[in-house]
C-alpha positions in Angstrom: 19.8 5.5 71.4 21.3 8.4 69.6 20.4 6.9 66.2 16.8 6.7 67.3 16.8 10.3 68.6 18.2 11.4 65.3 15.6 9.4 63.4 12.7 11.1 65.4 14.3 14.5 64.8 14.5 13.8 61.0 10.8 12.8 61.0 9.9 16.2 62.5 12.4 18.1 60.3 10.9 16.5 57.2 7.9 18.9 57.4 10.2 21.9 57.0 9.6 21.8 53.3 6.3 23.6 53.7 7.7 27.1 54.5 10.7 26.5 52.1 8.4 25.8 49.2 6.3 28.8 50.2 9.3 31.1 50.2 10.4 29.7 46.8 6.9 30.4 45.4 6.8 34.0 46.5 10.4 34.8 45.5 10.5 37.2 42.5 14.1 36.2 41.7 13.1 32.8 40.2 11.4 32.2 36.9 8.3 29.9 36.9 10.3 27.0 35.6 13.0 27.5 38.3 10.3 27.7 41.0 8.9 24.4 39.8 12.2 22.7 39.7 13.4 23.9 43.1 10.1 23.1 44.7 10.2 19.6 43.3 13.8 19.1 44.6 12.8 20.3 48.1 9.7 18.1 48.1 11.7 15.1 47.0 14.4 15.7 49.7 11.7 16.0 52.4 10.5 12.5 51.5 14.0 11.2 51.6 14.6 12.7 55.0 11.3 11.3 56.2 12.1 7.8 55.1 15.6 8.0 56.6 14.1 9.2 59.9 11.6 6.3 59.9 14.5 3.9 59.1 16.7 5.2 61.9 13.8 5.6 64.4 13.2 1.9 64.2 10.0 -0.1 63.7 9.1 -0.1 67.4 9.1 3.7 67.7 7.1 4.1 64.4 4.5 1.6 65.7 4.3 3.6 69.0 3.7 6.8 67.0 0.9 5.1 65.0 -0.9 4.0 68.1 
């Protein structure tokens, strides 16, 4: 039960990349290349967190969210 709750939480946390990438984009302390690299890393991590959340939430819960 705890694993499923953590999985659902991870699914919702995975959208946190949007403001993080926005803050990277407006930061004047990074060069353009660094902004691209850091944004790509954050974007990739958000997908990893999403897939981990789906795995931990279980197929039943994912199916319930789809319906």
